N, C-alpha and C positions, 0 to 999 in steps of 0.2 A: 153540173159536176163534170170534171175533166180528169183523165188519167194521163200521166206523162212522166218523162225522165227529166230530172233536174240535176244540175251540177252544184256541188257545195262551193260557195265562194268564201264563206266565213263560218266558223264554228268556234267561238271564243267565249271564255267566261266573262260575265258582266257583274256577277255578285256571287255570294256563297252558293255553291252547287247549282248555279244558274247560268245558262249559256244562250248566246244569240246565234241563231242559225240563219244564214242567208243562202237561199237557193235561187239559181238562175234558170229561167226557162219560161215556157208559155203556160200561164196559169189561167184560171177562170174566175178570179175574184172580181167582184163588182161593188162590194160594200164593206166598210169596217165591221168587224165582229164575226165574219165568216171564219172557217177553219180549214186546215188541211189534215189528211190522214197519211202519215209517212210510213213506208215499209222499212223495217230494220232487219238486216240479215240475221237469220237464226231464230226469228220470232214469228209465230203464225199470224197474230193480229197486228194490224197497223196501229200506230200511236197517233191519236188525235191531238193536234197542236194548234192553238189559237194563233191567228196571224197578227203580227204587230204592225206591219205596213207592207204595201206592195206598190209597184210601178210597172212600166211596160216591160222591163227586163227580168223581173222576178219578184220574190217576196221574202220577208224575214219573219221569223218566229222566235220567241224567247221561251225556253222551257227549263224546268227544274229537274234535276236527277233525283227521282224518287223510287226507282226500281231498276231491275236488270236491263230492261229495254232502253230507257233513257240514258242509263250509264253507258251502254254500248254506243248509242247515238253520239254521245259526247266524244267518242274516239274517232269520229269521222273527220278526216282531214280535207282541206280545200282540194278540189279537183275530182273528188269522188262523186260517182253518179248514184242518185237514189230515185226510187219510184214513189210517186205520191199521187193521191187523189186531191184535187184542189177545187175551189169554188163551192165548198160544202156549206150547207146550212143557210139560215137567214141572219143577216147582220142588223146593225143599228139603223134606225130611220130617224134622222135628226132635223127634218125640215121645219117642224113646228116648235122652234125654240129660239129665243133671242138672247137668253142668258143661261146657257147650259152648265150643268154641274156634272163632272165625271168623277166617280168614286171607284177606286180599285183596291183590292186586297191581295198581296202576294203575287202568285202567278196569274191572278185575274187582271193585273195591270196592263199587259201587252196590248190586247185589242183596243184599249182606250186610247193608245197613242195614235193609231191610224185615224180614229174618230176625231181626236183633237186636231190633227193636221187638216182634215177635211173641213172642220168647223172654222179654223183660223183662216183658211183660204177664202172664206166668205166674209171675213172681217168681224165675226162675232167674238165677243169676249168669252173666254173659257176658264172656268174655275175647276181645279183638279185637287182631289184629296186622295192621298196614297197611304195605305197602311201595311206595315210589315212587323215581323216579330223582333228584329234586332238590326243594328246599324249595318252589319256586313251583308244583309239581305236586300238592302235598298238598291233599286235600279230605276233608270229612266226619269228620275226626278229632274235632273239637269236638262234632259232632252225636252220635257214638257215646258220647262222654263224658257228654253231657247226658242220655242214656238211663240212665246209671249203670253203663256198661260199664267194665271194666278195659282201657285202651287203650295199646298200644305202637306207635310209628311208627319206621320206618327209611327212610333215603334212601341211594342209592348214592354220591352226591356228598356230601362233608362239609358239614354245615350245623347247623341248630338242633336236629335230631332225632338219634337214634342212627344211626351210620354203618354201612352194611352191607346185606346182603340180609334180607328179612323172616324167613327161616328162622333167623336169629341170635336171634330173640325166643323161640324154642320152649322153652328151658330155664326161662324165668320162668312158663310156662303148663303145667308138668309135671303138675299135678293134674287137668287136663281129661280127660273121658272119651269125647269124640267131637268130630271136627272137620268144618268146613264151609268150603270154599275156592273161590275164583274168581280167575283170573288167567292169566298166560301159561303155556304148557305146561312150560317148564323149572322154574318155581316149583311147579306142581302135582306134577310128577314128583319133585322133591326132597322135598316134603312127604310123599308116600306112602312114600318110602324111609326117611324119618327118624322117622315116627310109627308106633307099634305099636297105636294105638287105631283103631276104625272111623272111616270118614270118607265124606263126599260131596263131589264136585268138580263145579263148573260149568265146562264146556269152551267155549272160544272158537273159532269157525271161521267161514269164509265161508258164508253161506246165501243161496240164490236165492229159493225160494218161501216158506220159513218154516213150512210145514205138512206136510212129508213127501212131497210129490208127486214132486219131481225127484230125490230121493235123493242130491243133490250133497254133502251134509254127513254121509254115512255113515261110521261108525267101527267097526272090528273090536273086539269086546269078548269077554270070556270067555263071554258068553251069546249070541254071534253078532253079526251086523251090526245096528247101531242107528243111526237117524237122529237126529242131535243136536237138530234143530229139533222133533222129534216125541217120540221116546222120551227125549230129553235136554231141555235141555242139562245137567241135573243127573243124574249117575250115581253109583252107589256106587264109591268109589275103588278097591276091591279087584277090580272087574270090568274096569277099564280096562287095555287092552294098549297100553302106550306104544310109539310107533313106534321102530324100531331106528335108532340113530345110527351113521353111517359112521365 
């Protein structure tokens, strides 16, 4: 974990109520799937934001305006300085795959882009399935395609893409040997039930401190209690014990 001051280089809309934030500064990221906790003026708790990509000069995140905090963040102009904790959590480990499948839903899509870049740099073919609610919420599909990924997109509402849930794309990716997913719990639960190959899932939850002190994001797993902000947010899919539905 590292705390520092970062300069906003870009904060622009990429889809409906969704923004790309690029912050310049010295960060501590080492693996796709880690996250940052950004301080927003006037709000006590930092906002945890998944990292889309990073390089030596800074990092980018894509976030959705879902409350007063992220709405305030959307008003930050380039040149503004923000305080952030970086290098948080454990990311994806993609060494043991030759034909990876990346599945993202909504704001779960961003961390998969950095993973796709890392995988493509090694020459591995990458299949990507992206799920959204409607056409104007789709983002990063062209960016994945530009990396040379095989990309499929679904929307719940009929439009220009395939209609349905992202799980409907699974038959076209049947030759993949390992999956990596991030998105809402119902999607992740459905993937682990449908796929017989090993996988890693990045779980979304409310986080207070972001570095394991408050234990507010603890989850029961096959290996015991784990803090998603510290031992996660990426876990082996097979160890997750999904909450029982009434």
